C-alpha positions as CSV (number, residue, x, y, z in Angstrom):
1,M,-4.8,19.6,14.7
2,N,-7.0,16.5,14.6
3,G,-5.2,14.6,17.4
4,E,-3.5,12.1,15.0
5,K,0.1,11.2,15.8
6,R,2.5,11.8,13.0
7,A,6.0,10.4,12.4
8,L,8.7,10.8,9.8
9,V,10.9,7.8,9.2
10,V,14.2,8.7,7.6
11,D,16.4,5.8,6.3
12,D,18.3,5.2,3.0
13,N,17.4,1.5,3.3
14,D,13.9,0.7,1.9
15,V,13.4,-2.4,4.1
16,N,14.3,-0.5,7.3
17,R,12.1,2.4,6.4
18,M,9.1,0.2,5.5
19,L,9.5,-1.9,8.7
20,A,9.6,1.1,11.0
21,G,6.7,2.6,9.1
22,R,4.6,-0.5,9.3
23,L,5.2,-0.9,13.1
24,L,4.2,2.8,13.6
25,N,1.1,2.4,11.4
26,K,0.0,-0.6,13.4
27,A,0.4,1.5,16.6
28,G,-2.0,4.1,15.1
29,W,0.5,6.6,13.6
30,V,0.3,8.4,10.3
31,V,3.8,7.9,8.8
32,D,5.7,9.9,6.2
33,M,9.1,8.7,4.8
34,A,12.3,10.2,3.5
35,E,15.2,8.5,1.9
36,D,17.9,10.9,3.0
37,G,18.8,13.8,5.3
38,A,18.2,16.5,2.7
39,Q,14.7,15.1,1.9
40,A,14.0,14.9,5.7
41,L,14.9,18.6,6.3
42,D,12.8,19.7,3.3
43,W,9.8,17.8,4.7
44,L,10.3,19.1,8.2
45,E,10.3,22.7,7.0
46,G,6.6,22.6,6.3
47,N,5.0,19.8,8.2
48,R,3.9,19.0,11.8
49,V,5.4,15.9,13.3
50,D,5.5,14.2,16.7
51,L,8.3,11.8,16.1
52,V,11.3,11.6,13.8
53,L,13.1,8.3,13.4
54,L,16.5,9.2,11.9
55,D,19.0,6.7,10.6
56,I,22.5,7.6,11.5
57,S,24.5,6.2,8.6
58,M,23.2,7.8,5.4
59,P,24.9,9.1,2.3
60,G,25.1,12.9,2.2
61,L,23.8,14.3,5.5
62,S,24.2,11.8,8.4
63,G,21.5,11.4,11.0
64,E,23.7,13.4,13.4
65,D,23.9,16.3,10.9
66,V,20.2,16.3,10.4
67,C,19.5,16.2,14.2
68,R,21.9,19.1,14.8
69,T,20.2,21.1,12.0
70,V,16.7,20.3,13.3
71,R,17.7,21.6,16.8
72,A,19.6,24.7,15.5
73,R,16.7,25.7,13.2
74,Q,14.1,24.7,15.9
75,L,12.3,22.5,13.4
76,C,9.5,20.2,14.7
77,Q,9.4,21.8,18.1
78,G,8.1,19.4,20.7
79,A,8.7,16.4,18.5
80,K,10.9,13.6,19.7
81,V,14.0,12.9,17.5
82,V,15.2,9.3,17.8
83,A,18.5,7.8,16.4
84,Y,17.5,4.8,14.4
85,T,20.7,2.8,14.1
86,A,22.7,-0.4,14.3
87,H,25.4,1.5,16.1
88,A,24.8,0.9,19.8
89,M,28.2,1.0,21.6
90,P,28.0,3.0,24.8
91,E,30.3,5.8,23.5
92,E,28.2,6.0,20.4
93,R,25.0,6.3,22.4
94,E,26.5,9.1,24.5
95,Q,27.6,10.9,21.3
96,F,24.1,10.6,19.8
97,L,22.4,11.9,22.9
98,A,24.9,14.8,23.1
99,C,24.1,16.0,19.6
100,G,20.4,16.3,20.4
101,F,18.6,13.0,20.0
102,D,15.9,12.2,22.6
103,A,16.4,8.4,22.5
104,I,18.0,5.6,20.5
105,L,16.2,2.7,18.8
106,T,18.6,0.0,17.9
107,K,18.2,-2.1,14.7
108,P,17.0,-4.6,14.1
109,I,13.7,-3.3,15.5
110,S,10.7,-5.3,16.8
111,K,7.1,-4.5,17.6
112,A,7.9,-4.7,21.4
113,G,11.0,-2.4,21.0
114,M,9.0,0.2,19.1
115,L,6.1,0.1,21.6
116,D,8.6,0.4,24.5
117,L,10.3,3.4,22.8
118,L,6.9,5.1,22.3
119,N,5.9,4.6,25.9
120,T,9.3,5.7,27.2
121,L,9.0,8.9,25.2
122,G,5.4,9.5,26.4
123,L,4.0,8.9,22.9
124,G,2.3,5.5,23.6
125,S,-1.4,5.1,23.2
């Protein structure tokens, strides 16, 4: 381990994926990306990661499905798994946290929102 912070951004929308990746890069993170839940699970099987930003609404496996699988298989132990979503109603937030997410980052995201999330999770610089 060389001390670098590594994130996986999972979103079926190119713009959302690139924006989150760019904000993390500017905060000093090495970022990998996946377009869907199956790709994310494949990547997580063999890589170390500190943070997973996981879109909720994706075709195929939803973010919730991926989060449950990550927790059940104990993939990326010690990593923070964050719901990255436009869905932010109180009952939805409770549902996301109940299925294993550590936090929720609501779209559209901003630099300040990303830095606040990282600090809240203890991953800030």
